[in-house]
C-alpha positions as CSV (number, residue, x, y, z in Angstrom):
1,X,28.8,20.5,-20.6
2,X,27.3,21.2,-17.5
3,X,29.1,21.0,-14.4
4,X,28.0,19.1,-11.2
5,X,27.5,22.7,-9.5
6,X,25.3,23.2,-12.3
7,X,23.2,20.5,-12.1
8,X,23.1,20.0,-8.5
9,X,21.2,24.2,-9.6
10,X,18.7,22.6,-11.5
11,X,17.5,19.8,-9.5
12,X,16.6,22.6,-6.8
13,X,15.3,24.8,-9.2
14,X,13.1,21.3,-10.2
15,X,11.8,20.3,-6.8
16,X,10.9,24.3,-6.3
17,X,9.2,24.3,-9.0
18,X,7.2,21.0,-8.1
19,X,6.5,22.6,-4.4
20,X,4.7,25.4,-6.1
21,X,2.5,22.9,-7.7
22,X,4.2,23.2,-11.5
23,X,2.5,20.1,-13.3
24,X,5.6,20.1,-16.0
25,X,8.2,19.9,-13.4
26,X,5.8,16.6,-11.4
27,X,6.4,15.3,-15.1
28,X,10.5,15.9,-14.6
29,X,10.7,14.2,-12.0
30,X,7.8,11.3,-12.7
31,X,9.8,10.9,-16.0
32,X,13.3,10.9,-14.4
33,X,13.3,8.9,-11.3
34,X,9.7,6.2,-12.4
35,X,11.7,3.4,-13.8
36,X,14.8,3.8,-11.1
37,X,12.5,3.8,-8.4
38,X,10.3,0.6,-10.1
39,X,13.4,-1.3,-10.5
40,X,13.9,-0.7,-7.2
41,X,10.5,-1.9,-6.1
42,X,11.0,-4.9,-7.9
43,X,14.5,-5.8,-6.9
44,X,12.7,-5.4,-2.9
45,X,10.5,-8.0,-3.3
46,X,7.3,-6.3,-4.6
47,X,5.3,-8.6,-6.1
48,X,5.3,-8.1,-10.2
49,X,1.1,-7.4,-10.0
50,X,1.4,-5.1,-7.1
51,X,4.4,-2.8,-8.7
52,X,3.2,-0.3,-10.5
53,X,0.7,0.9,-7.4
54,X,3.5,0.9,-4.9
55,X,5.2,3.1,-7.4
56,X,2.5,5.4,-7.5
57,X,2.2,5.6,-4.0
58,X,5.2,6.2,-3.8
59,X,5.2,9.0,-6.0
60,X,2.1,10.1,-4.7
61,X,4.0,10.8,-1.3
62,X,6.7,12.3,-2.6
63,X,4.1,14.3,-3.7
64,X,2.2,15.1,-0.3
65,X,5.6,16.0,1.4
66,X,7.7,17.2,-1.2
67,X,7.3,20.8,0.6
68,X,8.7,19.3,4.3
69,X,12.2,17.4,1.7
70,X,15.5,19.4,3.0
71,X,17.4,18.3,0.5
72,X,20.8,17.2,2.6
73,X,19.8,14.3,0.6
74,X,19.6,14.4,-3.9
75,X,16.2,13.7,-4.1
76,X,16.8,10.6,-5.3
77,X,18.0,9.3,-2.2
78,X,14.5,10.1,-1.1
79,X,12.0,9.1,-3.4
80,X,14.7,5.3,-2.7
81,X,13.7,5.8,0.8
82,X,9.9,6.3,0.3
83,X,10.6,3.0,-2.1
84,X,11.6,0.9,1.1
85,X,9.2,1.9,2.8
86,X,6.3,1.9,0.5
87,X,8.1,-2.2,-0.1
88,X,7.5,-3.1,3.1
89,X,4.2,-2.2,2.9
90,X,4.0,-3.8,-0.7
91,X,5.1,-7.6,0.7
92,X,3.1,-6.6,4.3
93,X,-0.2,-6.3,1.9
94,X,0.5,-9.8,-0.4
95,X,1.3,-12.0,3.0
96,X,-2.0,-11.0,4.5
97,X,-4.0,-10.9,1.2
98,X,-3.3,-14.6,0.6
99,X,-3.7,-15.6,4.5
100,X,-7.3,-13.9,3.1
101,X,-6.9,-15.7,0.1
102,X,-6.5,-18.8,1.6
103,X,-9.4,-18.5,3.9
104,X,-11.1,-17.7,1.5
105,X,-10.8,-20.8,-0.5
106,X,-11.4,-23.1,1.7
107,X,-14.9,-21.4,2.1
108,X,-15.3,-21.6,-1.3
109,X,-14.7,-25.4,-1.8
110,X,-17.3,-25.9,0.1
111,X,-18.9,-27.3,-3.3
112,X,-17.1,-30.6,-2.3
113,X,-17.7,-33.2,0.3
114,X,-14.5,-33.6,1.6
115,X,-13.8,-29.6,2.4
116,X,-17.1,-28.7,3.6
117,X,-16.1,-29.6,7.4
118,X,-13.1,-27.2,6.7
119,X,-15.3,-24.4,4.3
120,X,-17.8,-24.3,7.5
121,X,-15.0,-23.7,10.1
122,X,-13.5,-21.7,7.3
123,X,-15.8,-19.2,7.3
124,X,-17.0,-19.4,11.0
125,X,-13.1,-18.0,11.6
126,X,-13.4,-15.0,9.2
127,X,-16.8,-14.1,11.1
128,X,-15.4,-14.3,14.0
129,X,-12.0,-12.3,12.9
130,X,-14.7,-10.0,11.3
131,X,-16.3,-9.5,14.7
132,X,-13.3,-8.2,16.8
133,X,-13.3,-5.1,14.6
134,X,-15.5,-2.1,15.5
135,X,-18.3,-1.2,12.9
136,X,-15.2,1.3,10.6
137,X,-12.6,-0.8,10.4
138,X,-14.6,-3.8,9.8
139,X,-16.6,-2.1,6.9
140,X,-13.4,-1.0,6.0
141,X,-11.6,-4.3,5.4
142,X,-14.5,-6.2,4.0
143,X,-14.5,-3.5,1.5
144,X,-11.0,-3.2,0.4
145,X,-9.6,-6.5,1.1
146,X,-13.2,-9.3,0.1
147,X,-14.1,-6.8,-1.9
148,X,-10.9,-5.1,-3.7
149,X,-12.6,-1.8,-3.9
150,X,-9.6,1.2,-3.6
151,X,-8.3,3.5,-1.1
152,X,-9.8,6.7,-2.6
153,X,-13.3,4.5,-3.6
154,X,-13.3,3.9,0.4
155,X,-12.6,7.5,0.8
156,X,-15.4,9.0,-0.8
157,X,-17.8,6.2,0.6
158,X,-16.6,7.2,4.2
159,X,-16.3,10.9,3.8
160,X,-13.1,11.2,5.2
161,X,-9.4,11.9,4.4
162,X,-7.7,8.5,1.8
163,X,-5.2,8.5,4.8
164,X,-7.8,8.0,7.6
165,X,-9.1,4.7,5.7
166,X,-5.3,3.5,5.2
167,X,-5.0,3.6,8.9
168,X,-8.7,1.6,9.7
169,X,-7.3,-0.4,7.6
170,X,-3.7,-1.1,9.6
171,X,-6.0,-1.4,13.0
172,X,-8.1,-3.2,11.3
173,X,-5.8,-5.9,9.7
174,X,-3.4,-6.0,13.2
175,X,-6.4,-7.3,14.9
176,X,-7.6,-9.7,12.1
177,X,-4.0,-11.4,11.9
178,X,-3.4,-11.7,15.8
179,X,-6.5,-13.1,16.1
180,X,-6.3,-15.7,12.9
181,X,-3.0,-16.8,13.8
182,X,-4.2,-17.0,18.0
183,X,-7.2,-19.7,16.5
184,X,-3.6,-21.6,14.5
185,X,-1.7,-22.1,17.5
186,X,-4.9,-23.0,19.2
């Protein structure tokens, strides 16, 4: 039976192997923690249909920043912290997606005369909101939110890092949401 000190040393070795780029160490780290983190994300309100993406984002963030992990807490504690941040992002994205779908549902409803006036209004509101964005923000927003492209696909399209794509999306969402909320109050 391993001692507690032996277990901690084994975890430190695993983290060191991950930092060194050992793929089997990453697989081991993922196997040890993925299920726990997935359950945690779900309890934090990440929708079931977004759970796999959120879990991947947590481990992608861990992969990108494990070399900065200081070891002051257990690796699982650090993964929980990353999961909390990702859960917030996922919930915000889900709220935002619902708003977009509501706008688009009004647009689609234009086939019936009853909703024709509302559909035209929704289309004008959508276009007005999109016009408030810079060209780069608008391109990223439309491709990601309306066309369903992934962040990686957008990075390839724009020839920029994925982090740049997500920064543009963040800025675009803030402007878009602010405009929609202002118009809703008017």
